[in-house]
C-alpha positions as a printed Julia matrix, in Angstrom:
838×3 Matrix{Float64}:
  46.76   -8.99  -62.16
  47.49   -7.6   -59.05
  51.52   -7.42  -59.39
  50.93   -5.69  -62.45
  48.48   -2.81  -61.05
  51.62   -3.08  -58.48
  53.74   -2.08  -60.8
  51.79    0.67  -62.07
  51.89    2.38  -58.95
  48.07    2.13  -58.87
  47.52    3.74  -61.81
  44.01    5.48  -62.67
  41.87    2.96  -64.71
  38.85    3.32  -67.48
  36.54    0.13  -67.17
  32.79   -0.52  -67.63
  30.66   -1.02  -65.06
  29.12   -4.71  -63.92
  26.36   -3.34  -61.13
  25.17   -6.08  -58.65
  22.38   -5.88  -57.39
  22.09   -8.26  -55.02
  25.34   -9.49  -53.65
  29.22   -8.04  -52.52
  32.55   -9.66  -54.78
  35.32   -8.45  -52.22
  39.26   -9.02  -53.55
  40.6   -12.79  -53.82
  36.61  -14.24  -54.73
  36.28  -16.08  -57.31
  32.23  -16.24  -58.16
  30.59  -17.47  -61.3
  28.17  -14.45  -62.37
  25.03  -15.17  -64.26
  24.6   -12.92  -66.96
  21.19  -11.56  -68.0
  20.47   -7.95  -67.85
  21.33   -6.23  -70.99
  23.41   -3.78  -69.1
  25.52   -7.1   -67.76
  25.74   -8.36  -71.44
  28.06   -4.68  -72.44
  29.75   -4.57  -70.06
  31.16   -7.9   -70.26
  31.67   -6.87  -73.93
  32.98   -4.42  -73.56
  35.26   -5.16  -71.23
  37.18   -7.47  -73.85
  38.34   -3.59  -74.7
  39.86   -3.44  -71.16
  42.1    -6.59  -71.35
  38.92   -8.23  -69.46
  38.57   -5.64  -66.37
  35.62   -4.66  -65.85
  34.59   -2.73  -61.83
  31.85   -4.97  -60.16
  29.48   -2.4   -57.96
  27.08   -3.45  -55.15
  23.71   -1.43  -55.57
  21.39   -1.03  -52.42
  18.15    0.39  -53.36
  18.38    2.84  -56.04
  22.33    3.88  -54.55
  25.32    2.71  -56.19
  28.05    1.73  -53.34
  31.14    4.89  -54.16
  33.63    1.63  -53.77
  33.42   -1.39  -56.37
  35.69   -4.2   -56.68
  38.2    -4.26  -59.64
  37.91   -7.79  -61.06
  39.45   -9.71  -64.11
  37.0   -11.84  -66.15
  38.81  -15.35  -66.2
  36.79  -17.04  -68.54
  32.94  -17.55  -69.98
  30.8   -20.59  -68.71
  27.68  -21.79  -69.69
  25.48  -22.14  -66.94
  22.6   -24.41  -65.6
  19.46  -23.64  -67.52
  21.76  -22.54  -71.21
  22.59  -19.37  -69.4
  25.64  -17.52  -69.54
  27.96  -16.89  -67.27
  31.46  -15.33  -66.54
  33.83  -16.68  -64.28
  35.73  -13.35  -61.9
  38.27  -12.67  -60.0
  38.58  -10.17  -57.61
  41.98   -8.08  -57.91
  41.53   -5.22  -55.77
  39.16   -2.2   -54.4
  38.05    0.37  -56.82
  37.27    4.39  -56.03
  34.64    4.89  -57.96
  35.46    8.43  -60.43
  33.71   10.24  -62.61
  32.0     8.7   -66.15
  34.18    8.24  -69.18
  33.65    6.98  -73.12
  33.92    4.15  -74.26
  33.15    1.26  -76.9
  29.47   -0.58  -76.81
  26.98    0.53  -74.17
  28.37   -0.54  -71.44
  28.91    2.8   -68.81
  32.34    3.39  -68.78
  33.67    4.44  -65.77
  37.08    6.12  -64.1
  38.42    4.39  -60.63
  40.96    4.45  -58.4
  42.5     1.21  -56.98
  43.06    0.72  -53.64
  45.47   -2.16  -51.91
  45.32   -3.6   -48.6
  48.07   -1.12  -46.93
  48.67   -2.65  -43.53
  51.31   -3.83  -40.95
  50.31   -7.23  -39.37
  51.96   -6.76  -36.59
  49.63   -3.47  -36.04
  46.16   -5.24  -35.84
  47.72   -8.73  -34.39
  46.05   -8.19  -31.76
  42.44   -7.55  -33.56
  42.9   -10.56  -36.0
  43.17  -12.64  -33.4
  40.49  -11.97  -31.55
  38.53  -12.36  -35.42
  39.76  -15.19  -35.39
  38.58  -16.59  -32.07
  35.37  -15.06  -32.37
  35.38  -16.55  -35.75
  35.86  -20.07  -34.39
  33.35  -19.33  -31.69
  30.6   -19.31  -33.96
  31.62  -21.64  -35.98
  31.32  -24.21  -33.75
  27.97  -22.83  -32.63
  27.17  -23.56  -36.31
  28.77  -27.37  -35.83
  30.63  -26.6   -39.21
  33.59  -28.49  -39.71
  37.11  -27.78  -39.3
  38.02  -27.42  -42.87
  36.15  -23.51  -42.03
  38.38  -22.59  -38.91
  41.12  -24.35  -40.82
  40.99  -21.89  -43.44
  40.5   -19.01  -41.26
  43.34  -19.72  -40.12
  45.7   -20.38  -42.44
  44.66  -16.3   -44.05
  47.75  -14.12  -42.75
  46.63  -11.05  -44.72
  44.61   -8.74  -42.28
  41.89   -7.27  -44.89
  41.57  -10.19  -46.58
  40.74  -11.85  -43.17
  38.22   -9.07  -42.17
  36.45   -8.87  -46.44
  35.74  -12.98  -44.6
  32.57  -11.37  -43.34
  31.24  -10.91  -46.65
  30.62  -14.85  -46.62
  28.7   -14.86  -43.4
  24.67  -14.93  -43.42
  24.31  -12.95  -40.28
  25.81  -10.09  -41.96
  23.29   -8.42  -44.37
  23.23   -6.41  -47.52
  23.89   -2.79  -46.03
  27.07   -4.37  -44.28
  28.72   -5.63  -46.58
  29.11   -2.69  -48.85
  30.61   -1.24  -45.62
  32.91   -3.46  -45.01
  33.87   -3.12  -49.2
  33.33    0.49  -48.12
  36.09    0.75  -45.72
  39.68    1.17  -47.25
  41.63    1.9   -43.99
  42.19   -2.09  -42.94
  42.06   -1.28  -39.12
  38.59    0.16  -38.82
  37.62   -2.52  -41.28
  38.42   -4.82  -38.75
  37.34   -2.92  -35.41
  33.92   -3.14  -37.37
  34.06   -6.86  -38.12
  35.38   -7.63  -35.14
  31.6    -5.85  -33.35
  29.64   -7.4   -35.63
  30.72  -10.9   -35.34
  31.22  -10.18  -31.27
  27.05   -9.49  -31.34
  26.42  -12.79  -33.13
  28.3   -15.53  -30.62
  26.87  -13.04  -28.39
  23.22  -14.37  -29.75
  24.23  -17.62  -30.63
  25.03  -18.42  -26.44
  22.21  -17.14  -25.37
  19.65  -19.06  -28.03
  22.19  -22.6   -27.04
  21.42  -21.79  -23.14
  18.25  -21.35  -24.02
  18.2   -25.11  -25.93
  20.32  -26.19  -23.17
  17.79  -25.26  -20.21
  14.88  -26.56  -22.76
  15.83  -29.8   -23.51
  17.59  -30.23  -19.59
  13.64  -29.46  -18.24
  12.25  -31.16  -20.84
  14.23  -34.58  -19.82
  13.76  -33.39  -15.94
   9.85  -33.73  -16.66
   9.99  -36.8   -18.83
  12.18  -38.39  -16.19
   9.73  -36.79  -13.5
   6.67  -38.27  -15.36
   7.95  -41.61  -15.59
   9.44  -41.94  -12.3
   5.85  -40.51  -10.92
   4.09  -43.06  -12.95
   6.16  -45.99  -11.9
   5.21  -44.73   -8.29
   1.47  -44.61   -8.97
   1.86  -48.25   -9.84
   4.08  -49.37   -6.88
   1.25  -47.88   -4.91
  -1.69  -49.44   -6.31
  -0.15  -52.76   -6.14
   0.76  -52.03   -2.37
  -3.0   -51.28   -2.19
  -4.01  -54.31   -4.02
  -1.99  -56.48   -1.15
  -2.77  -54.55    1.4
   0.36  -52.71    2.56
  -1.53  -49.24    2.29
  -0.26  -46.55    0.27
   3.28  -45.88   -0.13
   4.16  -42.1     0.78
   6.44  -39.55   -0.85
   9.18  -37.2     1.38
   6.57  -34.42    0.97
   3.38  -36.03    2.28
   5.34  -37.92    5.17
   6.74  -34.78    5.86
   3.11  -32.29    6.12
   1.99  -35.8     8.1
   4.21  -35.2    10.69
   3.76  -31.96   10.85
   0.01  -32.45   11.19
   0.17  -34.8    13.96
   2.42  -32.34   16.12
  -0.15  -29.54   16.02
  -3.2   -29.22   18.04
  -5.42  -29.04   15.19
  -8.85  -29.45   15.96
 -10.5   -32.86   14.39
 -12.67  -31.51   11.61
  -9.42  -29.34   10.88
  -6.97  -32.27   10.77
  -9.41  -34.18    8.98
  -9.64  -31.47    6.08
  -6.35  -31.41    6.82
  -5.35  -35.18    5.97
  -7.4   -35.05    2.74
  -5.75  -32.43    1.25
  -2.0   -34.24    1.77
  -3.82  -37.44    0.12
  -4.68  -34.95   -2.98
  -1.35  -33.83   -3.21
   0.36  -37.02   -3.6
  -1.94  -37.85   -6.58
  -1.47  -34.72   -7.79
   1.19  -34.57  -10.58
   4.41  -31.84  -10.44
   3.9   -30.37  -13.31
   0.3   -29.72  -12.13
   0.04  -25.78  -11.53
  -2.99  -27.36   -7.98
   0.74  -29.06   -6.6
   2.08  -25.68   -5.9
  -1.5   -24.13   -4.65
  -2.17  -26.99   -2.23
   1.7   -26.83   -0.96
   0.78  -23.32   -0.26
  -2.24  -24.05    1.39
  -1.1   -27.03    3.9
   1.82  -23.99    4.9
  -0.65  -21.49    5.42
  -2.6   -23.83    7.48
  -0.01  -25.23    9.5
   1.51  -21.61   10.05
  -1.69  -20.44   12.25
  -1.12  -21.07   15.94
  -3.56  -23.79   16.3
  -3.6   -25.14   20.37
  -1.32  -22.0    21.59
  -2.55  -19.54   23.75
  -1.38  -17.07   26.76
  -2.39  -17.71   29.7
  -4.52  -14.08   30.9
  -3.05  -13.08   34.25
  -5.0   -11.81   35.97
  -3.62   -9.54   38.5
  -6.27   -6.4    39.33
  -3.55   -4.54   40.5
  -1.01   -4.76   38.14
  -3.31   -4.73   35.2
  -3.79   -1.11   36.89
  -0.37   -0.12   37.13
   0.59   -0.99   33.61
  -2.82    1.2    32.03
  -1.9     4.06   34.45
   1.97    4.11   33.58
   1.27    3.93   30.16
  -1.72    6.62   29.92
  -2.59    9.94   31.88
  -6.44    9.62   32.34
  -8.53    7.55   30.54
 -10.33    6.53   33.25
 -13.42    5.41   31.61
 -11.49    3.17   29.48
  -9.24    1.91   32.63
 -12.23    0.67   34.12
 -14.14   -1.06   31.57
 -11.04   -3.06   31.22
 -10.71   -3.48   35.4
 -14.38   -4.28   35.83
 -14.39   -7.19   32.66
 -10.96   -8.25   34.36
 -12.23   -8.52   37.97
 -15.69  -10.63   36.97
 -13.35  -13.24   34.35
 -11.18  -14.11   37.74
 -14.4   -15.08   39.74
 -15.67  -17.16   37.55
 -12.47  -18.99   37.2
 -11.75  -19.12   40.87
 -15.63  -20.19   41.26
 -15.42  -22.96   38.81
 -17.7   -21.15   36.33
 -14.64  -20.93   34.07
 -11.87  -23.33   33.1
  -8.69  -21.02   33.05
  -7.47  -22.31   30.44
 -10.2   -24.24   28.1
  -8.93  -25.08   24.85
 -12.02  -24.12   22.99
 -14.31  -22.22   24.95
 -13.31  -18.28   25.06
 -11.31  -16.89   27.84
 -11.56  -13.54   26.47
 -12.16  -10.97   29.3
 -14.1    -9.6    27.22
 -16.69  -12.63   26.92
 -18.52  -12.15   29.12
 -19.63   -8.17   29.06
 -23.22   -8.28   27.69
 -24.44   -7.69   24.8
 -27.43   -6.18   23.38
 -29.17   -9.05   22.84
 -29.69  -11.99   24.76
 -27.89  -15.69   23.59
 -27.88  -18.87   24.24
 -27.12  -19.15   28.44
 -25.24  -21.58   29.93
 -26.13  -24.85   31.15
 -25.07  -24.7    35.07
 -22.0   -27.1    35.44
 -24.16  -29.71   37.75
 -26.54  -30.07   34.23
 -23.79  -31.31   31.23
 -25.81  -30.85   28.02
 -26.48  -33.88   25.41
 -25.64  -35.97   28.46
 -28.57  -37.74   29.62
 -28.92  -39.21   33.66
 -28.02  -42.72   34.3
 -30.42  -44.98   33.17
 -33.02  -42.05   31.47
 -35.18  -44.04   28.65
 -33.95  -42.77   25.38
 -36.17  -40.15   24.26
 -36.28  -37.91   20.71
 -35.32  -35.04   23.29
 -32.82  -37.89   25.14
 -31.27  -39.75   22.49
 -28.79  -42.46   23.69
 -24.85  -41.5    24.38
 -22.96  -41.8    21.55
 -25.65  -41.28   18.33
 -25.1   -37.68   16.99
 -27.21  -34.81   17.81
 -28.84  -32.9    15.62
 -28.55  -29.57   17.65
 -25.23  -30.23   18.65
 -22.71  -26.78   19.29
 -20.38  -26.25   16.9
 -16.54  -25.63   17.95
 -16.34  -23.61   20.62
 -18.22  -21.69   22.32
 -21.15  -19.1    21.25
 -19.36  -15.81   23.42
 -21.64  -13.21   25.07
 -19.61   -9.64   25.08
 -18.94   -6.97   22.97
 -16.66   -5.4    21.04
 -14.71   -2.56   22.58
 -14.44    0.31   20.31
 -12.89    3.33   21.07
 -13.81    6.68   19.28
 -12.17    9.86   19.58
  -9.98   12.87   17.85
  -6.16   12.14   16.46
  -3.48   11.89   19.31
  -5.64   10.72   22.48
  -4.13    7.07   22.7
  -6.34    4.97   20.94
  -3.7     2.81   19.52
  -1.54    3.09   21.87
  -3.81    2.0    24.4
  -4.54   -1.11   22.68
  -0.71   -2.12   23.11
  -0.9    -0.95   27.17
  -4.05   -3.34   27.6
  -1.91   -6.68   25.38
   0.99   -5.96   28.12
  -1.81   -5.9    30.53
  -3.47   -8.99   30.26
  -0.27  -10.57   29.55
  -1.79  -11.5    25.79
   0.05  -10.97   22.51
  -0.58   -7.84   20.72
  -1.1    -7.58   16.56
  -2.2    -4.32   15.2
  -4.82   -4.78   11.8
  -4.76   -1.16    9.74
  -7.9    -1.03    7.99
  -7.63    2.46    7.53
  -8.57    2.74    2.67
  -9.38   -0.8     2.38
 -11.7    -1.92    0.09
 -11.15   -4.96   -0.95
 -13.93   -7.37    0.9
 -10.81  -10.53    0.18
  -8.96   -8.53    2.35
 -10.7    -9.91    5.85
 -11.97  -13.21    4.12
  -9.11  -13.66    2.19
  -9.09  -15.05   -1.53
 -10.12  -17.67   -3.11
  -7.31  -20.64   -3.9
  -7.84  -20.74   -7.2
  -7.13  -16.78   -8.11
  -3.08  -16.49   -9.0
  -1.43  -15.04   -5.16
  -4.54  -15.95   -2.84
  -3.69  -15.66    0.45
  -5.64  -15.53    3.98
  -7.17  -12.62    4.6
  -5.96   -9.83    7.39
  -7.75  -11.07   10.6
  -6.12  -15.03    9.88
  -2.6   -13.21    9.0
  -3.23  -11.2    12.0
  -3.72  -14.72   13.95
  -0.52  -15.96   12.74
   1.81  -13.24   13.12
   0.91  -12.97   16.43
   1.62  -16.87   17.48
  -1.13  -17.14   19.4
  -5.16  -17.8    19.18
  -5.99  -15.87   21.47
  -4.05  -11.78   20.97
  -5.7    -8.64   21.16
  -6.58   -7.63   18.05
  -6.38   -3.7    17.19
  -8.38   -2.8    14.23
  -6.36    0.44   13.89
  -9.37    3.19   11.74
 -12.3     0.72   11.76
 -14.1     4.11   10.21
 -12.33    5.08    6.76
 -13.31    1.65    5.75
 -14.34    1.56    2.39
 -16.01   -0.53   -0.56
 -16.53   -0.45   -4.37
 -17.12   -3.13   -7.2
 -14.97   -5.69   -4.93
 -17.42   -5.93   -2.21
 -17.7    -4.82    1.68
 -15.36   -5.17    3.99
 -17.49   -3.57    6.45
 -20.0    -6.17    5.98
 -16.83   -9.0     6.11
 -16.47   -7.48    9.53
 -20.18   -8.39   10.46
 -19.13  -12.14   11.4
 -15.61  -10.71   12.66
 -17.17   -8.89   15.27
 -19.83  -10.88   16.26
 -19.34  -12.58   19.29
 -22.24  -15.11   19.06
 -20.61  -16.02   15.46
 -16.95  -15.68   15.47
 -16.3   -19.24   17.07
 -17.04  -20.05   13.22
 -15.61  -17.73   10.97
 -14.34  -19.14    7.39
 -12.08  -17.09    5.81
 -12.21  -17.91    2.13
  -8.82  -19.48    1.28
  -8.54  -21.09    4.06
 -11.75  -23.32    4.03
 -12.34  -23.95    7.63
 -13.43  -23.39   10.77
 -11.19  -20.45   12.74
 -12.65  -19.81   16.14
 -11.94  -16.35   17.19
 -13.91  -16.42   20.67
 -10.75  -15.92   22.53
  -9.26  -13.02   20.57
  -9.93   -9.93   22.13
 -10.81   -7.23   19.31
 -10.16   -3.87   20.12
 -11.4    -1.12   17.28
 -10.23    2.7    16.9
 -12.52    5.2    15.16
 -12.06    9.09   14.84
 -16.01    9.61   14.14
 -19.08    7.32   13.95
 -21.26    8.57   11.44
 -18.76    6.77    8.8
 -19.56    3.37   10.81
 -21.81    1.28    8.72
 -25.29    0.88   11.35
 -24.91   -2.98   11.33
 -21.33   -2.94   12.28
 -21.54   -0.28   14.8
 -24.66   -2.52   16.83
 -21.6    -4.49   17.36
 -19.59   -2.56   18.37
 -18.9    -1.2    22.58
 -18.35    2.46   22.3
 -16.09    3.68   24.9
 -15.28    7.93   23.98
 -12.08    9.25   24.58
 -12.95   13.09   24.19
  -9.74   14.43   24.8
  -7.22   16.02   27.93
  -7.7    18.6    29.91
  -4.58   20.95   29.88
  -3.05   19.55   33.14
  -3.46   16.3    31.76
  -1.4    17.33   29.26
   1.11   18.45   31.47
   1.22   15.11   32.93
   1.27   13.37   30.09
   4.52   15.56   28.6
   6.49   15.48   31.68
   6.23   11.82   32.31
   5.94   10.65   28.89
   6.31   12.91   25.53
   9.14   14.58   27.28
  11.48   11.92   28.18
  11.06   10.47   24.4
  11.96   13.38   22.56
  15.33   13.48   24.98
  15.92    9.68   23.94
  15.24   10.68   20.2
  17.21   13.25   20.34
  20.03   11.57   22.01
  19.83   13.8    25.74
  20.47   11.7    28.94
  17.15   13.14   31.39
  19.67   15.55   33.32
  20.85   17.83   30.47
  17.76   19.41   29.15
  15.51   21.18   32.63
  11.74   21.51   31.77
   9.46   22.82   34.9
   5.7    22.41   34.92
   4.83   26.07   34.36
   7.19   25.85   31.11
   5.44   23.0    29.75
   1.81   24.34   31.02
   3.29   28.06   28.77
   3.75   25.42   25.81
   0.44   23.76   25.68
  -1.02   26.9    25.72
   0.97   28.85   23.65
   1.46   26.75   21.17
  -1.05   23.51   20.69
  -4.21   23.9    20.98
  -5.52   20.29   20.11
  -8.17   17.55   21.83
  -4.58   14.86   21.96
  -1.28   15.65   22.7
   0.28   14.5    18.78
   1.3    18.77   18.22
   2.25   18.84   21.48
   4.88   16.55   20.88
   6.17   17.54   17.64
   6.59   20.73   19.64
   8.97   18.85   22.32
  10.71   17.36   19.93
  11.76   20.55   18.19
  12.85   22.05   22.14
  14.92   19.21   22.47
  16.27   18.99   19.35
  17.38   23.18   19.23
  19.02   21.87   23.04
  21.16   19.4    20.83
  22.04   21.59   19.31
  23.62   23.65   21.96
  24.89   21.16   23.98
  26.79   19.85   20.66
  28.21   23.54   20.03
  29.85   22.9    23.19
  27.15   24.83   25.56
  27.36   23.24   29.38
  25.09   21.53   30.15
  21.99   21.42   31.66
  19.55   23.38   29.59
  17.67   24.91   31.69
  14.39   26.07   29.13
  12.39   29.09   31.4
  11.58   30.99   27.93
  10.19   28.29   25.2
   9.72   31.33   22.57
  13.72   31.44   22.35
  13.84   28.0    21.04
  10.17   27.19   19.24
  10.09   30.65   17.69
   6.73   33.15   18.92
   4.08   32.23   20.28
   1.05   30.65   17.98
  -1.97   30.16   19.7
  -3.55   33.07   21.75
  -6.44   33.02   24.56
  -8.05   35.87   24.02
  -8.91   35.13   20.59
 -12.17   33.88   21.41
 -12.96   36.96   23.75
 -11.27   39.49   20.52
 -14.07   37.91   18.23
 -17.46   39.0    20.03
 -15.76   42.94   20.73
 -19.17   43.86   18.17
 -22.68   43.66   17.89
 -23.85   40.22   15.61
 -20.95   38.04   16.76
 -21.01   35.03   18.99
 -19.5    32.15   20.17
 -20.63   28.7    19.13
 -18.98   25.18   20.6
 -18.52   22.35   17.66
 -17.15   18.64   17.46
 -14.84   18.65   14.65
 -13.18   15.07   12.93
 -10.03   16.46   15.15
 -12.11   17.26   18.58
 -13.74   19.47   20.08
 -13.66   23.47   18.89
 -14.6    26.96   19.59
 -16.63   28.01   16.43
 -17.89   31.99   15.47
 -21.11   33.19   14.09
 -21.06   36.47   12.0
 -23.67   38.39   11.17
 -24.38   41.63    9.18
 -27.88   43.49    8.13
 -28.03   44.95    4.44
 -30.11   47.02    2.42
 -33.36   47.1     2.92
 -35.08   44.4     0.4
 -38.81   45.72    0.66
 -39.76   43.9     3.33
 -38.79   40.25    2.15
 -36.75   39.36    4.86
 -34.45   37.42    3.37
 -31.3    35.24    4.6
 -28.47   34.74    3.37
 -25.65   32.35    4.51
 -22.24   31.58    3.99
 -19.28   29.14    5.1
 -20.21   25.8     3.14
 -23.15   24.97    5.22
 -25.48   21.62    5.36
 -28.88   21.31    5.09
 -29.68   21.44    9.05
 -26.97   24.5    10.04
 -28.91   26.44    7.07
 -32.41   24.41    8.15
 -30.93   26.27   11.87
 -30.28   29.72   10.71
 -33.58   30.11    9.24
 -35.49   28.67   12.65
 -33.97   31.22   14.15
 -34.75   34.2    12.35
 -38.33   33.29   12.66
 -38.13   32.84   15.25
 -36.84   36.5    16.05
 -39.19   37.64   13.82
 -42.29   36.0    15.42
 -41.73   37.16   19.2
 -39.6    40.46   18.32
 -42.46   42.4    20.56
 -42.33   39.89   23.38
 -38.34   40.09   23.17
 -37.96   44.34   22.71
 -36.75   43.95   19.43
 -37.12   45.99   16.59
 -39.43   44.7    13.94
 -38.09   47.12   11.05
 -35.02   45.92   11.69
 -35.96   41.95   11.14
 -37.71   43.1     7.82
 -34.5    43.89    6.03
 -32.22   41.91    4.63
 -29.45   39.6     6.35
 -26.27   37.59    5.48
 -24.8    35.04    8.55
 -21.63   33.85    7.91
 -19.42   31.33    9.72
 -15.5    31.61    9.1
 -12.88   28.66    7.54
 -15.28   28.63    4.83
 -13.04   25.96    3.22
 -14.87   23.53    5.99
 -18.21   22.02    5.57
 -20.17   22.27    8.84
 -23.47   21.12    9.4
 -26.06   20.2    12.34
 -28.1    22.05   14.47
 -26.0    22.75   17.93
 -25.45   25.64   16.43
 -29.39   27.15   16.64
 -28.36   29.02   19.96
 -24.97   30.34   18.48
 -27.0    32.16   15.35
 -29.72   33.08   17.09
 -27.98   35.1    19.52
 -25.82   36.57   17.04
 -28.88   37.97   14.93
 -30.23   39.15   18.21
 -27.25   40.94   19.1
 -26.92   42.44   15.7
 -30.59   44.31   15.85
 -30.08   45.11   19.39
 -26.83   46.45   19.13
 -25.76   44.34   22.86
 -22.29   42.43   22.2
 -22.27   39.39   23.65
 -20.68   39.25   27.03
 -17.11   38.32   26.03
 -16.16   34.57   27.24
 -19.25   32.97   26.76
 -19.83   29.92   24.74
 -22.44   28.35   23.53
 -23.91   25.23   21.58
 -28.21   23.73   21.55
 -30.93   23.5    19.12
 -33.09   26.0    18.93
 -37.31   25.41   18.18
 -39.77   27.47   16.37
 -41.16   28.02   20.26
 -38.03   29.04   21.88
 -36.87   26.15   23.68
 -33.88   24.58   23.51
 -33.26   21.51   22.6
 -29.71   19.1    24.03
 -27.01   18.01   21.87
 -24.26   15.86   21.68
 -20.41   15.9    22.78
 -21.1    17.79   25.78
 -17.85   17.28   27.36
 -15.17   17.56   23.71
 -17.18   20.66   22.92
 -16.53   21.97   27.12
 -13.02   20.87   26.58
 -12.73   23.42   23.48
 -14.2    26.41   25.5
 -11.73   26.06   28.35
  -8.6    25.71   25.66
 -10.07   28.82   24.28
  -9.77   30.84   27.06
 -13.56   31.39   27.38
 -15.2    31.41   30.89
 -18.92   30.64   30.53
 -20.76   28.33   28.95
 -24.39   27.75   28.36
 -25.5    24.68   27.65
 -28.78   23.0    26.8
 -31.15   21.43   30.24
 -31.31   18.08   29.62
 -27.71   17.61   29.07
 -26.78   18.19   32.65
 -26.02   14.5    33.0
 -23.08   14.81   30.76
 -21.6    17.51   32.51
 -20.63   14.74   34.33
 -17.74   13.16   32.16
 -15.94   17.01   32.79
 -12.98   16.81   34.25
 -13.57   18.48   37.64
 -11.0    20.92   37.08
 -12.42   22.2    33.81
 -15.84   22.07   35.76
 -14.32   24.78   38.53
 -12.58   26.76   36.2
 -15.36   27.68   34.2
 -19.38   28.63   35.05
 -21.44   27.11   33.2
 -25.36   27.5    32.62
 -28.41   25.04   31.91
 -31.25   26.55   30.05
 -34.09   25.66   29.05
 -35.67   28.67   26.71
 -34.08   30.85   24.21
 -35.12   34.17   25.93
 -32.56   32.88   29.09
 -29.96   32.35   26.67
 -30.2    35.9    25.49
 -30.59   37.18   29.0
 -27.18   35.49   30.18
 -25.26   36.02   26.43
 -26.05   39.86   25.72
 -24.58   42.59   27.65
 -26.88   44.44   30.29
 -28.1    47.62   27.65
 -26.41   51.01   28.49
């Protein structure tokens, strides 16, 4: 029939149409079709008038394919069950044309037969790839060699591509697409791509099957071997030969024997190793125990650094690393001296494996603790020949009141509190270097989970020890210097309160038996030197603050900043910029100009940024070919215009009603301006309006200030009518919350200045709480406030009389440069602060 089609030059034919709702027939396919529908019966009956030919058209949903298969009915058969059927053979593809008239009730259509016309050599690579992929698919599915041979014997490219309709991996829509693709090359490309996807999927499935099978086989083998090993161990125990140990258990036992574990820890670890040997490899508990053992054995049991008790060397290290901070340095040197004397006089051993060797361990605590027994009367041991009693048990019997492992410390924990940039964190490193101890930093800022301190329970997935235990492992020593950074920023939520967990860590009477939830053994922290840092004390919970010995770092004077910049900051920034020390020349006068003109801070962080900018500018000039050294005479040429002006504070009080106060913020001391204005008379009500985001205490201070002036108007020679009007008190920098009673005298002075029309003297700053009787009460932060006044260009400071002793904390250079008045009454403040009556 194919030859007949070719001889007629593929002329258009009119044949009946037989729809195929569930399959596709391609040229060369011989298939039996059941005749059940009326449409099929009519098409078969009409085919007798078309030389037993008809077109088989697939039907997908409501759509007929645009290309069908011209087929010949070879025979009429009787199918199983008595149904009628026909045996058809596909001849060629046929493009469906328009409808036509014909005999019977069948649907007649005009079709254009299409024969594959391609040179096999042009698609040789495609046919080779397709054959190889199909062979691989058949091998995956375990098909016989017969099918592979049949594929190899197909030489016609189009017929080879049509074999895709036999694949169970190709759906009906794809089969129709194969039939509708007339170009043999395109058809081969499509079926090759589909077959490649199927082969890749089969490869993955095969690999998964192999892995699963191998894993199951391995588990079965391990299970059988472990059961056999268990039986062998049982037999050995019954024979009295002891338990047989596997390699892992032996390895852990060897590590335990080599580690200097305390007795109770060694006993607990040995029990865990026994449990590891009894646990099956399939149990998840196996990995939990291994991880726990690794964590325990990573701790530096018995490792301690020897304290360097050379006082001169320690002082030299601290002085070399930090300028100023004399109070902190003196405190540490004092305790080093105490520690040295106790060792020299036999009160402490030079290296005690369990006793506290912290140089701060002997600092006096807030409460009394157990007193140590003298060296000649050891506790727990009766005198020779003494009669055993309840209070004096026999030697070798357990003592009910026996002290736990480790000696209870009686010291305090040092807490460095001050504004940012004053060197709190770096001071911890210097302390470790001075003592010859290892240093580790634990950042507590933003910690909200109690488990971060105490660790997670072992039952949780991904459990690990807390930060304290991990710090010991990181330090590699049982007596490191541990810096608890930003302890004031520890938070708390539904997961617990980390600050509560720190109570035990920072309590010298308890931390010798600190227990991490993950480790589940006592960890002796009595040898650890803890140093905490914070910016403010207000956010630290009371019980935790009670365990800290606070040392305040209030900031640096301008002279100290110049020294720090010359000796530390400038050298570091020159190195960072790739410059040598002799390539940039900066005098102390220029450094002072940078401090005064580009920074206003308690610390030196902003100063270091300005020096970094200056050295980078110098590096640019040297890289561009300018000769070295670069001499810096005018900082503004490299840093830009000056940003801070000392005369700012004096210019602000050039009108009546404005006064300069002093305050303490989270970044150190600062000046605080108070501006007042009198509004229209409100009928004698005397209302007071406050702005500047003030807290309750500061609002009450403003009310007290106005009430004092009104009640003492005659005595102070103030206009009572003017005091009866409406007043507006404003604190600039309204975005910053403000609170506290120390601005009372400042607000009183500003209101008195407004009412009398007398300006506040230029260069005067003040601070103090005021009462309704006009008494000036003491305040805190004297040193920081005086330093802030000095930085801002003020030359006179008014302080409460009861703060006179606090002025000793202010550097002598600042005291000499300023006039400081101590006042007990607001009347004294007004006489000193207001300009005289003209």
